C-alpha positions as CSV (number, residue, x, y, z in Angstrom):
1,X,5.6,3.8,19.8
2,X,6.3,4.0,15.9
3,X,6.5,7.1,14.2
4,X,4.3,8.0,11.2
5,X,6.2,8.8,8.1
6,X,5.9,12.4,7.3
7,X,5.6,12.5,3.5
8,X,2.5,13.5,1.6
9,X,3.2,10.9,-1.2
10,X,3.4,8.1,1.5
11,X,0.2,9.3,3.0
12,X,-1.5,9.2,-0.5
13,X,-0.1,5.7,-1.2
14,X,-1.2,4.8,2.1
15,X,-4.8,5.7,1.5
16,X,-5.1,4.5,-1.9
17,X,-3.6,1.0,-0.9
18,X,-6.3,0.5,1.9
19,X,-9.0,1.9,-0.5
20,X,-8.0,-0.8,-3.5
21,X,-7.7,-3.6,-0.8
22,X,-11.0,-3.1,0.8
23,X,-12.6,-2.5,-2.7
24,X,-11.3,-6.0,-3.8
25,X,-12.5,-7.1,-0.4
26,X,-9.3,-8.9,0.3
27,X,-7.4,-9.0,3.8
28,X,-3.9,-7.5,4.5
29,X,-2.7,-11.2,4.7
30,X,-4.2,-11.9,1.2
31,X,-2.6,-8.7,-0.1
32,X,0.8,-9.6,1.4
33,X,0.7,-13.1,-0.2
34,X,-0.4,-11.9,-3.5
35,X,2.6,-9.3,-3.2
36,X,5.1,-11.7,-1.8
37,X,5.4,-9.4,1.2
38,X,5.0,-10.0,4.9
39,X,1.5,-9.1,6.2
40,X,3.0,-6.7,9.0
41,X,4.7,-4.8,6.3
42,X,1.4,-4.3,4.5
43,X,-0.1,-3.3,7.8
44,X,2.8,-0.9,8.3
45,X,2.6,0.7,4.8
46,X,-1.2,1.2,5.3
47,X,-0.8,3.0,8.7
48,X,2.1,5.1,7.6
49,X,4.6,3.5,9.8
50,X,6.5,2.2,6.6
51,X,8.4,4.0,3.8
52,X,8.1,1.5,1.0
53,X,10.6,1.2,-1.8
54,X,9.6,1.4,-5.2
55,X,10.1,-2.4,-5.6
56,X,7.6,-2.8,-2.8
57,X,5.2,-0.2,-4.4
58,X,5.5,-2.2,-7.9
59,X,4.6,-5.4,-6.1
60,X,1.5,-4.1,-4.1
61,X,0.2,-2.2,-7.4
62,X,0.6,-5.7,-9.2
63,X,-1.4,-7.4,-6.4
64,X,-4.0,-5.0,-6.4
65,X,-4.2,-5.1,-10.5
66,X,-3.5,-1.4,-10.8
67,X,-0.5,0.9,-12.4
68,X,2.1,1.3,-10.0
69,X,2.9,4.7,-11.6
70,X,-0.7,6.0,-12.0
71,X,-3.7,5.4,-10.0
72,X,-2.2,4.1,-6.8
73,X,0.1,7.5,-6.2
74,X,-2.9,9.6,-6.9
75,X,-5.4,10.8,-4.4
76,X,-9.0,9.6,-5.1
77,X,-10.6,12.8,-3.8
């Protein structure tokens, strides 16, 4: 069984990423295509099974149409 990444920042990123993807009504596969990443990588990020690199965070943010350094790393609470 895969281990969840124990990082508050990774947790915030995962939640915001999923929230934005659902708001845009796109699938993990579509987000992966837009970000030029694999769908299983996107899934792992959303489930906190991956610790995404800064390059991946930037690609995902761009694919979601939001600033990489701002909204994606801030909690929506």
